[in-house]
C-alpha positions, 0 to 999 in steps of 0.5 A: 617901426618896421613896416608891416609887409611880409616877408620883410627883408633887411640887409645890414653891413657890419660896421663894428668888429667882434660882436655876437651876431644876435647882439649885433642885429638886436642893437641895430634893429631895436624893434626886435628883441634879442630873444626874437633875433635868436629865434630868427637865427634858429629858423634859418631867417638870418644869413651871412655871405660866406658862413652859416649863421649862429647866435654866438658867431662873431661878426666881421667888419664889412660882412653883410647880414640878411634878416628875413622877418616872416609874417606873424602867425595868426594870434588872438590877443591875450589879457596881461594882468599887470598894474596900470598907472591910470591917470584918467578914465571915463566910459569912453577913454583911458589915459595911461602913464606908460612905462619905458620898455613896454611896446604899445601893441603886439609886434615881432617878438612881443606877442603878449607883453604889450600895453594893449594886452595889459589894457585888455585885462582892464577893459575886456570889451576893448577887443571889439574896437576896430583893429584886430591887434591894436584895439583902442590904439589912437596914437603910439609911443616908442617902446622905450619912451615913457609917458602919457597915451590915450586909449579909446574904449569904444568906436565913437570915442575912437573916431572922436579922438582920431578926428582931433589928431588928424586936425592937429587939435591934440597938444603933446608935450615931451621932456627930452634930453639931447647931447650938445648945447642946442641954440637958439633956446626957442625954435622950430625944426622942420623937414619931411620925415620918411623911411631912410632908404639906406637903413630901412629900419630907421626914419630920416629927413628925406625929400620923399617924406611927409611934412613934419614940424617940431617946436622946442624950448630950452629948459636948462643947459647942463654939462654937455647936454640940453634939457628941452620941452618939445612939442611935435606939431605933426605925428610922424614915426620917430619924429622927435628923434629924427629931427633933433638928430638931423639938427645935430643934437641927438637924444641922449641914450638913443642908439638908433639915431646917434645919441648913444652914451653911458649917461642914459640907459634908454632914450631920454624922452618922456611924454609929459602932457597930453591935451584934447577934448573929452567925448563925454563933455566936449571940454578940453582937458590937459593930463600930466605925468611927472618925469620917472625916477630913472630920468630924474636920476640922469638929470640929478647927475648933470645938474649943477649945484643949485641948478633948476631941474623941472 
């Protein structure tokens, strides 16, 4: 995600000729919606070297685009009345199966259409939890990643869950489709993950990054792709996407890290399972969410006759 230091200045050098300016920026900076990019252009926060910026302007190869993201205006969280797929709930926590396309918390271009806004409508008391714009958020999923996420409903639960994440007691399982035939069939990818010095909107394996470890096992080899179960043992931003891309097997549908293709309309990552201890009983529980229909459809197109799809 883009670091929360404002104003944030990002420079892009155009690598593809002929795209509309607003579309090119939105593609290269996927955390900014196209509508937000258009607003940045309208307010003079996007500049070109020799031309006046306009949303419909066609970019030229080698041209430098400078985007300035101003500090967000002070805002109060607004409840969003939208259905939630609640997998589990007690007086302390809420486990939700998040749909793809919904950001977890408010950010540039997403002030009131996030999972936090929706959870706030379900649990009005959540606004009192630590973190003005992220009440109850213990961990996060990328906007286009579907699957399980847990919210704390009170301060005791927040601290209890944070301690489990910090001590790596929480187990997370993801279903992931990558391009290529990943070998060996069981393995661990390691490498420090940090901000990409050449593209600050991305993460990368860099010497100055934080230690990261991702284990995987192959569930099925398919036509030009590999279907995996992935377990991140650390919790770095974009860790699964960065590690698999660095290994030469980018996630299918991931425009940012080299997995762009026509097979998947979004990055093929689903948080299938989440295990941790409950505050109410101290017992360890495992919660699961099946693969959503859009990703099942992708596997259906790839699976060989009689092939097993999990």
